[in-house]
Backbone of each chain as ProteinMPNN parsed JSONL, in Angstrom:
{"seq_chain_A": "XXXXXXXXXXXXXXXXXXXXXXXXXXXXXXXXXXXXXXXXXXXXXXXXXXXXXXXXXXXXXXXXXXXXXXXXXXXXXXXXXXXXXXXXXXXXXXXXXXXXXXXXXXXXXXXX", "coords_chain_A": {"N_chain_A": [[176.68, 63.88, 225.618], [174.588, 65.16, 223.04], [173.516, 63.153, 220.39], [172.969, 63.021, 217.015], [172.189, 60.961, 214.516], [172.656, 60.244, 211.181], [171.805, 57.863, 208.858], [173.049, 57.362, 206.383], [175.87, 58.673, 204.838], [176.588, 59.238, 202.242], [174.789, 58.913, 199.248], [173.84, 57.47, 196.158], [171.448, 57.615, 193.768], [168.974, 56.63, 191.321], [166.952, 58.403, 188.974], [163.528, 58.459, 189.727], [163.607, 56.448, 191.598], [162.661, 55.296, 194.886], [163.526, 56.839, 197.847], [164.916, 56.603, 201.049], [165.772, 58.435, 203.826], [167.278, 58.206, 206.872], [167.073, 59.197, 210.287], [168.264, 59.356, 213.55], [167.951, 60.191, 216.94], [169.414, 60.458, 220.206], [168.579, 61.593, 222.569], [166.03, 61.861, 223.608], [164.537, 63.893, 222.482], [161.88, 66.15, 221.711], [161.274, 67.468, 219.326], [161.911, 67.228, 215.82], [163.702, 67.733, 212.746], [163.961, 68.18, 209.18], [166.199, 69.446, 206.875], [167.291, 70.813, 203.728], [170.396, 71.566, 202.217], [171.811, 73.821, 200.074], [174.241, 75.297, 197.929], [174.524, 78.792, 198.247], [171.877, 79.038, 198.884], [171.465, 78.452, 201.488], [170.091, 76.838, 204.387], [167.149, 75.111, 203.975], [163.936, 74.482, 205.191], [162.334, 71.393, 205.138], [160.464, 69.513, 206.29], [159.075, 69.291, 209.594], [158.755, 67.872, 212.884], [156.959, 67.971, 215.801], [156.18, 66.205, 217.664], [155.661, 62.708, 218.328], [154.318, 61.041, 215.551], [153.314, 63.412, 214.644], [153.452, 65.971, 212.23], [154.699, 68.725, 210.364], [154.537, 70.814, 207.547], [157.362, 72.31, 206.062], [159.159, 74.889, 204.438], [159.682, 73.97, 201.874], [158.181, 71.5, 201.016], [157.398, 70.003, 198.82], [157.479, 67.057, 196.916], [158.521, 65.508, 198.854], [158.071, 63.385, 201.75], [157.427, 62.494, 205.187], [158.09, 60.467, 208.085], [157.308, 59.643, 211.387], [157.287, 57.448, 213.575], [158.323, 56.594, 215.944], [159.702, 58.206, 218.802], [162.448, 58.736, 218.674], [163.21, 58.574, 216.037], [163.218, 59.868, 212.769], [162.16, 59.96, 209.599], [162.928, 60.775, 206.25], [161.373, 60.803, 203.147], [161.687, 60.284, 199.742], [159.545, 59.972, 197.318], [159.685, 59.56, 194.561], [162.526, 59.962, 193.243], [164.135, 62.854, 191.915], [166.348, 64.645, 189.681], [166.662, 67.268, 190.565], [166.569, 67.04, 193.251], [168.989, 66.403, 194.157], [171.249, 66.984, 196.637], [172.486, 68.199, 199.855], [171.332, 66.769, 202.766], [170.133, 67.571, 205.907], [169.538, 66.522, 209.162], [167.971, 67.402, 212.231], [167.538, 67.829, 215.779], [165.631, 68.785, 218.68], [165.044, 69.618, 222.068], [162.831, 71.101, 222.933], [160.779, 74.053, 222.562], [162.277, 77.092, 223.535], [164.615, 75.791, 222.483], [167.989, 74.962, 221.372], [168.939, 73.703, 218.128], [170.251, 70.509, 217.391], [172.449, 69.106, 215.158], [172.782, 66.485, 212.707], [175.447, 64.937, 210.785], [174.878, 65.058, 208.148], [173.518, 63.973, 204.97], [174.596, 63.278, 201.871], [173.019, 63.368, 198.915], [172.916, 62.144, 195.674], [171.214, 62.279, 192.68], [170.859, 60.561, 189.788]], "CA_chain_A": [[176.465, 64.728, 224.451], [173.518, 64.802, 222.124], [173.998, 62.589, 219.138], [171.998, 62.872, 215.939], [172.854, 60.084, 213.552], [172.021, 60.03, 209.882], [172.257, 56.511, 208.535], [173.898, 57.311, 205.2], [176.573, 59.925, 204.56], [176.579, 59.45, 200.795], [173.922, 58.016, 198.5], [173.647, 57.744, 194.741], [170.21, 56.961, 193.34], [168.542, 56.932, 189.951], [165.673, 59.099, 188.83], [162.355, 57.611, 189.874], [163.735, 55.544, 192.73], [162.18, 55.721, 196.189], [164.693, 57.021, 198.693], [164.655, 56.787, 202.476], [166.856, 58.976, 204.639], [166.921, 57.931, 208.258], [167.709, 60.026, 211.304], [167.985, 58.887, 214.911], [168.563, 60.987, 218.016], [169.498, 59.642, 221.406], [168.391, 62.419, 223.762], [164.62, 61.986, 223.965], [164.07, 65.201, 222.03], [160.507, 66.195, 221.214], [161.171, 68.014, 217.97], [162.92, 66.833, 214.834], [163.62, 68.558, 211.546], [164.736, 67.874, 207.984], [166.561, 70.571, 206.019], [168.247, 70.576, 202.666], [171.367, 72.651, 202.121], [172.333, 74.021, 198.726], [175.103, 76.489, 197.863], [173.856, 80.054, 197.948], [170.49, 79.029, 199.347], [171.43, 78.177, 202.921], [169.316, 75.68, 204.796], [165.708, 75.296, 203.777], [163.201, 73.489, 205.965], [161.457, 70.542, 204.349], [159.404, 69.103, 207.219], [159.468, 69.097, 210.979], [157.827, 67.108, 213.72], [157.099, 68.408, 217.185], [155.805, 65.097, 218.537], [155.512, 61.457, 217.593], [153.204, 60.972, 214.603], [152.909, 64.763, 214.238], [154.371, 66.556, 211.264], [154.313, 70.012, 209.808], [155.291, 71.177, 206.351], [158.248, 73.448, 206.123], [159.085, 75.834, 203.327], [159.807, 73.295, 200.569], [157.806, 70.103, 201.21], [156.981, 69.318, 197.586], [158.332, 65.951, 196.491], [159.006, 64.814, 200.049], [157.174, 63.053, 202.842], [158.178, 62.118, 206.38], [157.454, 59.509, 208.984], [157.844, 59.619, 212.748], [156.543, 56.441, 214.331], [158.931, 56.542, 217.268], [160.211, 59.518, 219.174], [163.855, 58.935, 218.363], [163.485, 58.361, 214.625], [162.486, 60.736, 211.844], [162.577, 59.538, 208.266], [162.568, 61.593, 205.09], [161.107, 59.905, 202.026], [161.528, 60.838, 198.403], [158.728, 58.928, 196.685], [160.207, 59.332, 193.219], [163.624, 60.921, 193.232], [164.418, 63.588, 190.687], [167.705, 65.223, 189.706], [166.685, 68.51, 191.337], [166.643, 66.707, 194.665], [170.398, 66.229, 194.498], [171.5, 67.994, 197.662], [172.884, 67.749, 201.187], [170.171, 66.737, 203.654], [170.527, 67.673, 207.303], [168.538, 66.245, 210.179], [168.255, 68.066, 213.492], [166.559, 67.595, 216.832], [165.564, 69.816, 219.708], [164.233, 69.155, 223.192], [161.564, 71.816, 222.882], [160.899, 75.479, 222.288], [163.017, 77.57, 222.371], [165.952, 75.217, 222.552], [168.835, 74.951, 220.182], [168.911, 72.51, 217.287], [171.453, 69.704, 217.265], [172.443, 68.603, 213.785], [173.576, 65.375, 212.243], [176.54, 65.314, 209.889], [174.357, 65.264, 206.801], [173.492, 62.908, 203.965], [174.715, 63.878, 200.538], [172.289, 62.556, 197.942], [173.049, 62.444, 194.25], [170.219, 61.584, 191.87], [171.336, 60.549, 188.394]], "C_chain_A": [[175.312, 64.211, 223.615], [174.117, 64.226, 220.858], [172.826, 62.431, 218.184], [172.709, 62.115, 214.82], [172.021, 59.944, 212.29], [172.636, 58.784, 209.287], [173.222, 56.482, 207.358], [174.573, 58.666, 204.987], [176.516, 60.261, 203.077], [175.659, 58.421, 200.14], [173.9, 58.458, 197.047], [172.429, 56.928, 194.295], [169.879, 57.37, 191.909], [167.182, 57.63, 189.987], [164.528, 58.108, 188.917], [162.426, 56.64, 191.036], [163.094, 56.141, 193.978], [163.37, 55.736, 197.136], [164.249, 57.261, 200.131], [165.924, 57.345, 203.125], [166.418, 58.866, 206.1], [167.729, 58.816, 209.213], [167.287, 59.532, 212.675], [168.682, 59.803, 215.902], [168.424, 60.229, 219.325], [169.207, 60.408, 222.683], [166.929, 62.681, 224.087], [164.049, 63.35, 223.569], [162.667, 65.109, 221.448], [160.445, 66.527, 219.722], [162.278, 67.5, 217.07], [162.63, 67.527, 213.513], [164.392, 67.91, 210.405], [164.923, 69.151, 207.17], [167.324, 70.039, 204.816], [169.122, 71.811, 202.533], [171.938, 72.678, 200.72], [173.153, 75.292, 198.691], [174.321, 77.739, 197.475], [172.429, 80.146, 198.436], [170.381, 78.77, 200.847], [170.693, 76.883, 203.223], [167.838, 76.006, 204.629], [164.961, 74.14, 204.422], [162.238, 72.722, 205.075], [160.226, 70.155, 205.175], [159.963, 69.156, 208.632], [158.353, 68.395, 211.746], [158.023, 67.553, 215.155], [156.617, 67.353, 218.17], [155.682, 63.85, 217.681], [154.212, 61.498, 216.779], [152.67, 62.342, 214.192], [153.934, 65.283, 213.247], [153.801, 67.863, 210.743], [155.147, 70.254, 208.561], [156.181, 72.372, 206.647], [158.07, 74.332, 204.909], [159.124, 75.174, 201.95], [159.416, 71.823, 200.68], [157.516, 69.308, 199.939], [157.993, 68.249, 197.188], [158.871, 65.121, 197.638], [157.839, 64.41, 200.95], [158.035, 62.619, 204.019], [157.375, 61.118, 207.19], [158.119, 59.613, 210.343], [156.947, 58.709, 213.593], [157.062, 56.296, 215.752], [159.604, 57.871, 217.541], [161.627, 59.751, 218.668], [164.166, 58.915, 216.866], [162.587, 59.216, 213.733], [163.019, 60.455, 210.448], [162.08, 60.509, 207.205], [162.459, 60.665, 203.888], [160.951, 60.719, 200.748], [160.806, 59.757, 197.608], [159.247, 58.563, 195.299], [161.294, 60.38, 192.987], [163.803, 61.58, 191.87], [165.779, 64.272, 190.818], [167.755, 66.517, 190.509], [166.613, 68.281, 192.842], [168.055, 66.297, 195.082], [170.79, 67.348, 195.447], [172.121, 67.345, 198.889], [171.64, 67.847, 202.08], [170.647, 66.667, 205.103], [169.329, 67.401, 208.205], [168.946, 66.964, 211.46], [167.183, 67.715, 214.507], [166.684, 68.665, 217.896], [164.67, 69.307, 220.827], [162.857, 69.801, 223.15], [161.824, 73.273, 222.6], [161.309, 76.21, 223.569], [164.454, 77.049, 222.339], [166.723, 75.266, 221.249], [168.637, 73.653, 219.414], [170.265, 71.829, 217.319], [171.376, 68.986, 215.924], [173.224, 67.313, 213.643], [174.62, 65.859, 211.258], [176.097, 65.453, 208.435], [174.419, 64.015, 205.939], [173.543, 63.577, 202.599], [174.11, 62.926, 199.526], [172.543, 63.057, 196.537], [172.033, 61.611, 193.491], [170.636, 61.701, 190.405], [170.193, 60.339, 187.417]], "O_chain_A": [[175.087, 63.007, 223.495], [175.097, 64.744, 220.323], [171.824, 61.791, 218.504], [173.701, 62.584, 214.261], [170.847, 59.577, 212.33], [173.859, 58.662, 209.219], [174.132, 55.653, 207.337], [173.898, 59.695, 204.96], [176.409, 61.428, 202.7], [175.732, 57.227, 200.428], [173.935, 59.65, 196.74], [172.4, 55.705, 194.433], [170.434, 58.327, 191.37], [166.389, 57.455, 190.913], [164.544, 57.059, 188.273], [161.409, 56.065, 191.423], [162.998, 57.362, 194.105], [164.127, 54.769, 197.216], [163.321, 58.028, 200.389], [167.009, 56.782, 202.979], [165.361, 59.352, 206.502], [168.895, 59.131, 208.973], [166.102, 59.315, 212.933], [169.851, 60.148, 215.732], [167.476, 59.474, 219.538], [169.543, 59.942, 223.772], [166.625, 63.648, 224.785], [163.177, 63.886, 224.252], [162.31, 64.135, 220.785], [159.668, 65.943, 218.968], [163.427, 67.354, 217.489], [161.488, 67.862, 213.198], [165.358, 67.182, 210.633], [163.964, 69.84, 206.823], [167.925, 68.965, 204.867], [168.668, 72.942, 202.708], [172.482, 71.684, 200.238], [172.804, 76.27, 199.351], [173.562, 77.742, 196.507], [171.831, 81.221, 198.407], [169.29, 78.866, 201.408], [170.677, 75.956, 202.414], [167.353, 77.041, 205.086], [165.303, 72.973, 204.229], [161.433, 73.31, 204.353], [159.092, 70.442, 204.791], [161.174, 69.076, 208.838], [157.199, 68.338, 211.322], [159.141, 67.515, 215.669], [156.641, 67.577, 219.38], [155.607, 63.931, 216.455], [153.165, 61.929, 217.26], [151.678, 62.425, 213.469], [155.135, 65.063, 213.404], [152.588, 68.065, 210.692], [156.335, 69.931, 208.531], [155.812, 73.298, 207.369], [156.958, 74.502, 204.411], [158.653, 75.752, 200.971], [160.266, 70.962, 200.452], [157.402, 68.083, 199.98], [159.197, 68.499, 197.131], [159.591, 64.146, 197.425], [156.767, 65.014, 200.913], [159.237, 62.402, 203.866], [156.169, 60.949, 207.01], [159.345, 59.666, 210.442], [155.99, 59.153, 214.227], [156.317, 55.917, 216.656], [160.022, 58.572, 216.619], [161.963, 60.867, 218.273], [165.294, 59.215, 216.475], [161.371, 59.278, 213.918], [164.193, 60.69, 210.161], [160.951, 60.997, 207.266], [163.342, 59.844, 203.643], [160.2, 61.692, 200.684], [161.403, 58.737, 197.264], [159.245, 57.394, 194.914], [161.023, 61.515, 192.594], [163.645, 60.951, 190.824], [166.292, 64.455, 191.922], [168.796, 66.835, 191.083], [166.597, 69.238, 193.616], [168.282, 65.894, 196.222], [170.678, 68.525, 195.105], [172.267, 66.125, 198.965], [170.985, 68.887, 202.134], [171.457, 65.815, 205.467], [168.254, 67.974, 208.03], [170.136, 67.115, 211.739], [166.064, 67.352, 214.147], [167.698, 69.355, 218.0], [163.663, 68.646, 220.576], [161.841, 69.126, 223.313], [162.971, 73.681, 222.419], [160.715, 75.951, 224.615], [165.395, 77.827, 222.18], [166.184, 75.568, 220.185], [168.223, 72.639, 219.974], [171.304, 72.489, 217.278], [170.376, 68.347, 215.598], [174.198, 67.074, 214.357], [174.677, 67.044, 210.931], [176.863, 65.917, 207.591], [175.248, 63.129, 206.145], [172.651, 64.339, 202.226], [174.613, 61.824, 199.305], [172.402, 64.245, 196.249], [171.987, 60.389, 193.634], [170.749, 62.799, 189.861], [170.414, 60.303, 186.207]]}, "seq_chain_B": "XXXXXXXXXXXXXXXXXXXXXXXXXXXXXXXXXXXXXXXXXXXXXXXXXXXXXXXXXXXXXXXXXXXXXXXXXXXXXXXXXXXXXXXXXXXXXXXXXXXXXXXXXXXXXXXXXX", "coords_chain_B": {"N_chain_B": [[155.072, 85.201, 207.633], [158.266, 84.224, 208.838], [161.566, 85.512, 208.116], [165.034, 85.624, 207.119], [167.807, 87.662, 206.431], [171.004, 87.634, 205.19], [173.225, 89.771, 204.218], [175.823, 89.693, 203.239], [177.635, 87.623, 201.225], [180.182, 86.614, 201.14], [183.036, 87.16, 203.076], [186.225, 88.535, 203.705], [188.786, 88.63, 206.039], [191.679, 89.781, 207.835], [193.806, 87.843, 209.904], [193.502, 88.463, 213.343], [192.177, 90.837, 213.007], [189.105, 92.677, 213.552], [185.694, 91.468, 213.433], [182.509, 91.626, 211.893], [179.475, 90.23, 211.229], [176.585, 90.522, 209.351], [173.079, 90.404, 210.046], [169.713, 90.416, 209.332], [166.333, 90.256, 210.284], [162.932, 89.211, 209.755], [159.995, 89.36, 211.416], [156.963, 89.233, 213.216], [156.767, 89.528, 215.993], [158.747, 89.487, 219.021], [161.455, 87.591, 218.236], [163.045, 84.321, 218.478], [166.494, 84.098, 218.254], [169.41, 82.997, 216.527], [172.851, 82.099, 216.008], [174.736, 80.044, 213.953], [177.591, 77.986, 213.181], [179.384, 76.525, 210.519], [181.905, 74.45, 209.824], [184.143, 73.397, 207.181], [182.976, 70.407, 205.762], [181.766, 69.645, 208.078], [179.124, 69.35, 210.56], [176.519, 71.629, 211.69], [177.141, 73.978, 214.264], [176.079, 75.448, 217.269], [176.634, 78.831, 217.961], [175.691, 81.006, 219.518], [172.72, 82.313, 221.164], [169.631, 84.131, 221.311], [166.98, 84.768, 223.418], [165.517, 86.321, 225.245], [165.717, 89.197, 227.44], [168.906, 90.511, 228.304], [170.269, 92.3, 225.662], [172.728, 91.97, 224.493], [174.518, 89.234, 223.77], [176.625, 86.592, 224.762], [178.73, 84.163, 223.28], [180.17, 81.002, 222.309], [183.696, 80.495, 221.631], [184.563, 83.134, 221.721], [182.76, 84.816, 220.435], [180.153, 87.281, 220.057], [176.843, 88.709, 220.012], [174.467, 91.204, 219.134], [171.199, 92.07, 219.789], [169.05, 94.148, 218.131], [166.178, 95.615, 218.274], [164.939, 97.8, 217.016], [166.204, 97.953, 214.612], [165.79, 95.511, 213.563], [167.827, 93.599, 213.7], [170.56, 91.32, 214.202], [173.477, 91.158, 214.668], [176.613, 89.518, 214.361], [179.649, 89.455, 216.165], [183.213, 89.614, 216.572], [186.108, 90.392, 218.334], [188.779, 89.839, 217.614], [189.914, 87.99, 215.078], [190.648, 84.565, 214.468], [192.633, 82.236, 212.545], [191.356, 79.809, 212.534], [188.714, 80.425, 212.572], [187.687, 80.529, 210.078], [185.003, 79.683, 208.115], [181.555, 78.825, 207.437], [178.872, 80.916, 208.244], [175.749, 81.006, 209.768], [172.79, 82.763, 210.275], [169.779, 82.547, 212.15], [166.224, 82.48, 212.637], [163.54, 81.902, 214.853], [160.109, 81.299, 215.225], [157.783, 82.002, 217.869], [155.909, 79.793, 220.05], [154.342, 76.485, 220.09], [154.73, 74.893, 217.771], [157.305, 75.641, 216.726], [159.378, 76.748, 214.226], [162.619, 76.818, 212.738], [164.143, 79.187, 210.805], [166.582, 79.691, 208.395], [169.187, 81.934, 207.312], [170.944, 82.65, 204.205], [173.589, 82.357, 204.61], [177.006, 83.337, 205.395], [180.157, 83.249, 204.113], [183.219, 83.055, 205.64], [186.478, 84.054, 205.144], [189.805, 83.851, 206.251], [192.732, 85.602, 206.226], [196.262, 85.174, 206.533]], "CA_chain_B": [[156.137, 84.209, 207.738], [159.548, 84.83, 209.226], [162.644, 85.395, 207.142], [166.337, 86.112, 207.554], [168.676, 88.129, 205.362], [172.427, 87.838, 205.449], [173.548, 90.488, 202.978], [177.179, 89.424, 202.776], [177.827, 86.222, 200.858], [181.568, 86.23, 201.378], [183.834, 88.205, 203.728], [187.612, 88.18, 203.974], [189.439, 89.483, 207.042], [193.011, 89.348, 208.238], [193.874, 87.304, 211.26], [193.7, 89.515, 214.332], [191.247, 91.941, 212.768], [187.765, 92.482, 214.1], [184.733, 90.9, 212.496], [181.084, 91.79, 212.118], [178.632, 89.605, 210.217], [175.275, 91.145, 209.461], [171.886, 89.572, 209.979], [168.449, 91.108, 209.534], [165.242, 89.291, 210.307], [161.576, 89.716, 209.643], [159.064, 88.579, 212.242], [156.03, 90.19, 213.793], [156.942, 89.707, 217.437], [160.139, 89.24, 219.393], [161.757, 86.217, 217.823], [164.227, 83.658, 219.016], [167.541, 84.318, 217.257], [170.543, 82.088, 216.676], [173.944, 82.035, 215.055], [175.39, 78.743, 213.843], [178.788, 77.954, 212.351], [179.625, 75.245, 209.85], [183.247, 74.305, 209.269], [184.105, 72.535, 205.996], [182.766, 68.98, 205.986], [181.226, 69.412, 209.42], [177.75, 69.766, 210.813], [176.349, 72.973, 212.244], [177.331, 74.11, 215.704], [175.513, 76.678, 217.796], [177.551, 79.801, 218.548], [174.976, 81.735, 220.553], [171.281, 82.429, 220.938], [168.931, 85.168, 222.063], [165.566, 84.498, 223.643], [164.958, 87.481, 225.922], [166.638, 89.763, 228.414], [170.033, 91.328, 227.856], [170.32, 92.252, 224.196], [174.076, 91.577, 224.09], [174.693, 87.856, 224.21], [177.96, 86.03, 224.57], [178.694, 82.789, 222.828], [181.42, 80.251, 222.384], [184.806, 80.889, 220.765], [184.782, 84.572, 221.776], [181.762, 85.547, 219.647], [179.026, 87.919, 220.703], [175.875, 89.269, 219.078], [173.59, 92.192, 219.755], [169.841, 92.164, 219.274], [168.555, 95.513, 218.033], [164.788, 95.509, 217.821], [164.596, 98.922, 216.139], [166.806, 97.707, 213.297], [165.528, 94.106, 213.22], [169.132, 93.026, 213.389], [171.217, 90.453, 215.2], [174.807, 91.042, 214.065], [177.611, 88.721, 215.069], [180.928, 90.162, 216.228], [184.353, 89.046, 217.283], [187.108, 91.465, 218.337], [190.035, 89.441, 216.991], [189.626, 86.733, 214.371], [191.717, 83.558, 214.37], [192.543, 81.525, 211.268], [190.43, 78.693, 212.681], [187.334, 80.906, 212.456], [187.241, 80.407, 208.693], [183.867, 78.759, 208.095], [180.331, 79.476, 206.985], [178.095, 81.333, 209.393], [174.324, 81.106, 209.466], [171.867, 83.374, 211.222], [168.483, 81.872, 212.073], [165.145, 83.034, 213.451], [162.471, 80.961, 215.161], [158.872, 81.885, 215.73], [157.377, 81.509, 219.171], [154.803, 78.851, 219.974], [154.682, 75.069, 220.167], [155.27, 74.43, 216.484], [158.276, 76.673, 216.368], [160.337, 76.3, 213.23], [163.817, 77.634, 212.617], [164.407, 79.598, 209.426], [167.978, 80.112, 208.275], [169.641, 82.783, 206.228], [171.692, 81.966, 203.157], [174.946, 82.132, 205.08], [178.154, 84.176, 205.033], [181.408, 82.484, 204.168], [184.332, 83.858, 206.164], [187.84, 83.652, 204.82], [190.767, 84.543, 207.104], [194.069, 85.624, 205.636], [197.303, 85.218, 207.565]], "C_chain_B": [[157.447, 84.909, 208.07], [160.551, 84.654, 208.11], [163.908, 85.999, 207.719], [167.128, 86.539, 206.328], [170.089, 88.277, 205.874], [172.985, 88.485, 204.181], [174.926, 90.192, 202.409], [177.351, 87.943, 202.492], [179.201, 85.742, 201.297], [182.298, 87.416, 201.998], [185.231, 87.674, 203.953], [188.187, 89.166, 204.982], [190.82, 88.925, 207.332], [192.95, 88.804, 209.649], [194.21, 88.423, 212.228], [192.779, 90.701, 214.163], [189.896, 91.632, 213.396], [186.804, 92.037, 213.002], [183.323, 91.299, 212.892], [180.338, 91.173, 210.949], [177.199, 90.085, 210.432], [174.136, 90.145, 209.317], [170.675, 90.46, 210.239], [167.321, 90.095, 209.447], [163.913, 90.011, 210.099], [160.662, 88.785, 210.424], [158.219, 89.564, 213.01], [156.224, 90.47, 215.263], [158.429, 89.558, 217.757], [160.473, 87.788, 219.085], [162.806, 85.578, 218.721], [165.284, 83.736, 217.906], [168.768, 83.473, 217.572], [171.616, 82.427, 215.649], [174.574, 80.647, 215.148], [176.624, 78.886, 212.959], [178.945, 76.554, 211.768], [181.029, 75.253, 209.253], [183.186, 73.329, 208.103], [183.968, 71.058, 206.363], [182.169, 68.63, 207.336], [179.749, 69.773, 209.482], [177.707, 71.169, 211.382], [176.485, 72.952, 213.751], [176.779, 75.449, 216.157], [176.597, 77.559, 218.382], [176.904, 80.534, 219.716], [173.512, 81.855, 220.178], [170.727, 83.569, 221.78], [167.467, 84.763, 222.184], [164.881, 85.712, 224.253], [166.033, 88.056, 226.822], [167.716, 90.615, 227.779], [170.219, 91.181, 226.349], [171.709, 91.939, 223.662], [174.326, 90.187, 224.658], [176.094, 87.362, 223.866], [177.826, 84.577, 224.143], [180.027, 82.101, 223.0], [182.452, 80.864, 221.446], [185.0, 82.402, 220.703], [183.817, 85.412, 220.951], [180.71, 86.187, 220.54], [178.077, 88.454, 219.63], [174.958, 90.21, 219.837], [172.254, 92.238, 219.047], [169.399, 93.624, 219.298], [167.149, 95.466, 217.414], [164.454, 96.588, 216.793], [165.133, 98.724, 214.726], [166.52, 96.297, 212.8], [166.831, 93.392, 212.853], [169.667, 92.195, 214.548], [172.606, 90.161, 214.648], [175.772, 90.303, 214.985], [178.949, 89.443, 215.042], [181.977, 89.317, 216.929], [185.47, 90.069, 217.214], [188.396, 91.108, 217.615], [189.866, 88.049, 216.387], [190.874, 85.851, 214.32], [191.538, 82.792, 213.075], [191.52, 80.387, 211.352], [188.964, 79.122, 212.616], [186.82, 80.836, 211.023], [186.192, 79.316, 208.587], [182.696, 79.482, 207.446], [179.448, 79.72, 208.199], [176.647, 81.566, 208.971], [173.582, 81.77, 210.621], [170.516, 82.693, 211.059], [167.494, 82.534, 213.021], [164.087, 81.97, 213.664], [161.259, 81.718, 215.673], [158.561, 81.296, 217.101], [156.184, 80.571, 219.023], [155.285, 77.415, 219.937], [155.324, 74.561, 218.888], [156.249, 75.45, 215.955], [159.278, 76.116, 215.367], [161.458, 77.317, 213.096], [164.08, 77.906, 211.143], [165.797, 80.192, 209.349], [168.165, 81.126, 207.154], [170.481, 81.979, 205.244], [173.163, 81.783, 203.502], [175.949, 83.161, 204.603], [179.408, 83.332, 205.185], [182.532, 83.414, 204.571], [185.66, 83.239, 205.763], [188.785, 84.476, 205.681], [192.134, 84.453, 206.463], [195.113, 85.812, 206.727], [198.237, 86.409, 207.372]], "O_chain_B": [[157.698, 86.035, 207.64], [160.414, 83.77, 207.265], [163.87, 86.777, 208.672], [167.118, 85.854, 205.306], [170.339, 88.961, 206.866], [173.192, 87.802, 203.178], [175.17, 90.416, 201.223], [177.231, 87.108, 203.388], [179.362, 84.614, 201.764], [182.194, 88.541, 201.509], [185.416, 86.521, 204.341], [188.09, 90.38, 204.805], [191.092, 87.746, 207.102], [192.151, 89.246, 210.474], [195.097, 89.235, 211.966], [192.617, 91.495, 215.09], [189.587, 90.487, 213.724], [187.066, 92.208, 211.811], [182.978, 91.31, 214.074], [180.552, 91.56, 209.8], [176.677, 90.056, 211.547], [174.225, 89.175, 208.564], [170.619, 91.17, 211.243], [167.36, 89.181, 208.624], [163.798, 91.228, 210.246], [160.565, 87.592, 210.138], [158.705, 90.621, 213.414], [155.877, 91.553, 215.735], [159.263, 89.51, 216.852], [159.845, 86.87, 219.612], [163.372, 86.222, 219.604], [164.982, 83.463, 216.744], [169.116, 83.263, 218.734], [171.334, 82.964, 214.578], [174.896, 80.147, 216.226], [176.703, 79.773, 212.109], [178.678, 75.548, 212.425], [181.303, 75.976, 208.295], [182.27, 72.51, 208.038], [184.738, 70.529, 207.165], [182.077, 67.456, 207.697], [179.204, 70.411, 208.582], [178.741, 71.819, 211.536], [176.012, 72.037, 214.425], [176.99, 76.468, 215.5], [177.394, 77.104, 219.203], [177.506, 80.665, 220.782], [173.105, 81.552, 219.056], [171.281, 83.923, 222.821], [166.804, 84.457, 221.193], [163.789, 86.09, 223.829], [167.118, 87.49, 226.958], [167.461, 91.352, 226.826], [170.315, 90.069, 225.83], [171.85, 91.664, 222.47], [174.343, 89.993, 225.874], [176.652, 87.681, 222.816], [176.929, 83.86, 224.586], [180.897, 82.56, 223.741], [182.111, 81.66, 220.571], [185.55, 82.906, 219.724], [184.039, 86.612, 220.785], [180.416, 85.698, 221.631], [178.47, 88.63, 218.476], [174.708, 90.032, 221.029], [172.195, 92.425, 217.831], [169.376, 94.258, 220.353], [166.979, 95.3, 216.206], [163.764, 96.319, 215.81], [164.584, 99.259, 213.763], [166.97, 95.927, 211.715], [166.921, 92.688, 211.847], [169.272, 92.358, 215.702], [172.882, 89.043, 214.211], [175.742, 90.448, 216.207], [179.341, 89.985, 214.008], [181.679, 88.447, 217.747], [185.761, 90.576, 216.13], [189.047, 91.99, 217.054], [189.697, 87.062, 217.103], [191.994, 86.333, 214.152], [190.426, 82.7, 212.554], [190.89, 80.044, 210.352], [188.07, 78.275, 212.606], [185.634, 81.062, 210.782], [186.45, 78.161, 208.925], [182.832, 80.608, 206.967], [179.293, 78.856, 209.062], [176.363, 82.223, 207.969], [173.729, 81.388, 211.782], [170.146, 82.305, 209.952], [167.869, 83.074, 214.062], [163.773, 81.214, 212.744], [161.38, 82.66, 216.457], [159.031, 80.21, 217.439], [155.525, 80.56, 217.983], [156.476, 77.149, 219.774], [156.347, 73.877, 218.927], [156.057, 76.042, 214.892], [159.948, 75.12, 215.641], [161.267, 78.514, 213.313], [164.221, 76.983, 210.34], [166.156, 81.076, 210.127], [167.403, 81.164, 206.188], [170.7, 80.782, 205.428], [173.899, 81.125, 202.766], [175.778, 83.779, 203.552], [179.679, 82.775, 206.249], [182.772, 84.434, 203.925], [185.924, 82.063, 206.011], [188.588, 85.682, 205.828], [192.635, 83.363, 206.188], [194.884, 86.512, 207.714], [199.17, 86.595, 208.154]]}, "name": "protein", "num_of_chains": 2, "seq": "XXXXXXXXXXXXXXXXXXXXXXXXXXXXXXXXXXXXXXXXXXXXXXXXXXXXXXXXXXXXXXXXXXXXXXXXXXXXXXXXXXXXXXXXXXXXXXXXXXXXXXXXXXXXXXXXXXXXXXXXXXXXXXXXXXXXXXXXXXXXXXXXXXXXXXXXXXXXXXXXXXXXXXXXXXXXXXXXXXXXXXXXXXXXXXXXXXXXXXXXXXXXXXXXXXXXXXXXXXXXXXXXXX"}
């Protein structure tokens, strides 16, 4: 089975802190994604990567950056966390187009 | 840019009744279409997908969906709902091409009454 692991299930950070959310997949997938999920808004794409060191902005990239130095790992970075970034963050991976996405269990971030 | 509309935020059905969840998409060509389900406290699981070919697709847990190009729709159906189907359902559309991204709708929460 494909496994997508998000390192932290729950995080509490303070405004202005730098936050790293880590995601690792174990199936040699080419593509990886970061979404945030908010009630009533569904899942919104922040960034995605279709190859190592490649990244593309999604629909809401402002305030976020990403890093993909190795194929299996895709990190989401909040350079200076703000309260409006309090949300559930979901990582996903995919072998290639047009395959299905496999999701991690999510990281719930609270910014105080 | 592609988009997805799920017009129903919340639906309640009785156990054993039939179900239809609506999904409309916007995309210039034939898209890739998906339905995902998210149970409380769980991640998202793929129910079914459409890439090409037969416009009626079968998925897991007895779900099916029909792609209607003329209506830009991809509605999800189940003939008889079980209490365990209570969850949130997301329709998604992906553009074709190498840098294909998946855009989700806002979701429909299904409640099942016994």
